[in-house]
N, C-alpha and C positions, 0 to 999 in steps of 0.2 A: 402771620398765619394763626396765632393764639386769639387776636382779635375776631377773626372769622369764626373760629371754634366757639368763642364766648357768645358771639352774635346770634350763632346758630342755636345755642342752648337758651338763650334769654330773648328770642325774637319779638317778644311784645314791648321791649323797651323802645322808647321813641329814639334814641341815639342809635340803636341797632338799625331801626328802620331807615334812618338817613344814610347809615354806612351801606346797607343793602341797595339803596338807590345808587349810591356812588358806584358800587361794584358793577351794578347792571350797566351803568353807562361807560365803564372803563374799558378802553380799547385794549385789544389783545393781538400781539403780533400774527400776522397771517403770512403764509409762504406763497399765497396766490400772487401772480402778477397781473397789473391792470394795464391793459393797451391804453395809449394816450390818443384821444381823438385828435384829428388834424386841426391846425389852427396856429396863429402867431402867438408868441408870449404875450402875457399880460402887460399893458402899458402902465406907465406910472399914474395916469388918470384913473385907470381901472382899480389898481391896487390902493388908491388914496379913497376912492368910493368905497371900497371894502371895508376898509379901516374905519371910515366914518359910521357905515352901516352897522358894523359890529359893535361900535361904542354907543350908538343911538337907538338902534332898532333891536330892542331886547325882548319884546313881545312875540317870540317865535313860536309856531305850532310845533316845532320839532323838539322843544324843551321837554315835554312830557313823554316822548318817545325813548324811554330808558329801559325798556325790556329788550334784551338782546338774545336772539335765537339763530342758530345755524342748522340747516337741513339741506335737503336735496330735492330738486324739482325736475321731473320729465315735462316735456311739452305733450299735451294730451293727444293732439293729432300727429305728432312726430315723436314718439316715446324714446326713440334712440337719441335724441337730443336732450342731454341731460346736464345739469349744472349744479353747483354748490350755491345756495343763497344764503345771504347774511340779512337777517331781519332786524330791523329797529322799530319797537311796536309801542303803541299806547293802548292801555286797557281802558277803554271809554266807559264801560260798565261790565257788570258781571257776565253779560252775553254777548258783548260785541267789542272787537278790537280792531286797529288798523294799523298796518305795517308799510314801512318803505323797505325795498330791497336794494342790496348793492352786491357788487362781485367780490368784495373783501371787506376787512374792518379797518383799513388804514385811511389816511387823510387824503390819498389820491385815488380812493375806491370810486367805481361808476355807479351811478343809479341806473338800475336794470328793471325795476318793476315795482308793483304794489301788491299787497294782499290784505284782504278783509277776513277776519275770523269770526264766526258766530257759534253759538252754542247749539247742541242737538235740538234744544226747544224752540229755538228761532227757526232752525232749518225745517222742522216740521210744519211751520206756518208758510213757507214759500210754495209757489205754483209749481206743479210737476215740470214744466218746461225751464224754470229757472234753476231747479235742483240739478240740472246737468253741468251747470258751471261750477259746483261746489264740490272739492275733493274732500274725502275723510281723513281724519288725523290719527286714528287709533294705531294704525300700523307704524307710522313715523314715531310715535311714542314707545310703544312695546317693543320695537325692533332696536331702540336706541339710536336711530337715525337722527332724531331731532334732539339738540342739546342747547343748553343755556350756559355757555362757558363762563367761568369766572366767579361763579357764586357757590356758596356751600352746597354739598350733596343735598342736605335736607331740604334747603330752599328750592333746588332744582326739581327734586321730586315732588314737592307740593305744587310747583308751577305745572308740571307735566300731569299731575293728577287732575288739577282744575281743567285742563284742556282735553280731557279724555272724552269722547264722543262729540268733539267740535268738528266744524268743517271749515274750509278755507277757499276763498274765490280768489285766483292770483293771475295776473296778467304780467307777462314779461315783455317789455318793449325794446330790449337791447341784449343781444348775445354777444358778449364781448370776448368770448373764448378763454376767459380767465380759468376755466376748469381744465385746461389742457387740450381743447379741442379748437378747430378754426371757428373764428368770430368775425364780427364786423367792426370797423374803425368808428363807425357811427351808428346811432339807433335806426336801423333801416327796415322798411316793409311794415306790415300789419303787426299789431300786438298778438302775442302768441298765449293762449290759455295753458297755464300749468296745471299738472296734476300731482298726486302723491304716488310713491311707490307702496304697494300693499301687499307684497309677496316676496319672500326670499328669492333672490336669483334675479331681480329686476334692475336695481341700481348697480352701476358699474363699479367692481370692487377698488379700482383705482381711485375713484372719487373719494369713497369712504376713507382709503388710506390716506389720501391727500388731505382730507379735512381733519382726520384724527391726529395726524403728524402736526399739522399747522396749529390746532387748538389745544394740543397736548390732552386728548381725551381718548377713551376707547369705547367704541360702539359696542363691542361685545360685552364689556363690563357694564355699560349702562343697561343693556337688555336684561342681563341677569339680575340686576338690582330693581328693575321694574317689573319682574314677573309678578310681583303680588298685585298689581294693577289690573291684571287680566280680568278679575271678577267684576270689575267696573264696566268693562267693554260691551257695548251693545252692538247688534248688527247694524252696520252703516250702508248707505247708498254709495255706489261708485267703486266699491272695492275690487270688483272684477272687470272694470271698464278697459283696463290695459292688459288684460289676460290674453287675448289673441296675439299681442306683440311679443309676449313671453310665455310661449307653451310650456317651458320647462320649469317655470317658476313654481315654488312650492309655498303652501300656506303658512302663515304666521300664527302660532296658537293665540286665540282670542280674537283674531280678526276675521269677520264673517261678512258677506254681502248680504244684504236684507233679502235680495231675491232668492237666496239660498236658505233663507230661514223663515218660513211661513209662520212659525209660532210667534206669539208676542214677545217681543224683547223684555228681558228682565233687567234689573239694576237701576240705580238712580238715573233719573232724566236730567241731563245738563244741557 
C-alpha cells in the first residue's frame, strides 16, 4: 500500500507509470457468477493449440486494454433489464476509447458486449440521427456509479475528470444473467443498445450493493468525493431518454438534459 501512496504523490516518474499500468490490469475478485455455455470440455488438441498460440502469437490488440472500469447498464428499449458491466478499455487518443465488456473480472468471465467512448467535442460533430445511439456519462461519474477499482483515489479521480462530458455507444450481445436475473446460456437474439442511468432511483439498489461488495468500494463515498467535478458538467443529450420508465426518479445535481437547458452550456468542452 505504501508503494501506491508513493506513486500517487510522484505520478510523473516512469516507474510509477509502469506500476499504474500493472494496477489497471490487475484482476480483482468478483462475487458474480458466470454461467457456463453448453459444450464439451476442451480436447487435448485444443489445449495444445492454445498453449502454442499463447507462446507465439504475442501481438494481441487486447494488450493495450489496461483501463478497467465497472459500471451499470440498462437496455435503452428495455430499461428494466439492467446489468453490471466490467469494461476493459484502450484509450486510442484523447477523444476516443474502445472497450470490451464482460460479466465479471475473473478468468471465466463471459464476453457480453462492446463500448466506444468519445469526447463531447467529437459528439458535437455527429449527425442528429447518430446521436441517439450515444449515452451521456456525467451522471455515471457524479453519482459514483462508474468506478475504476484497484488504483489510488487520486488516479481514479483524474480518470473520471477526463471522462466528464463524454458519451458512450454500447451494444450488449449476451445477457448472461450474472447480475442476479434470468439470462441466456448462449448469446441469443439481436444486439441490444445499452444506456446510462441519469437520475437517482433508476438503477436497482441490489445491483449497486452487489457491485460495491464485490469490488470493495462505496458508491456513496465516490459520489461525495466527486462533488467538486459538478462545475465541469455541461448539459448532455440523452439524460432524460429513460425518464418515462422511471417517473419517480430524482435529478442528480449537475446532470442536465440539453433539451431542458436552452442557454449555451458553460465550462470546458471535452
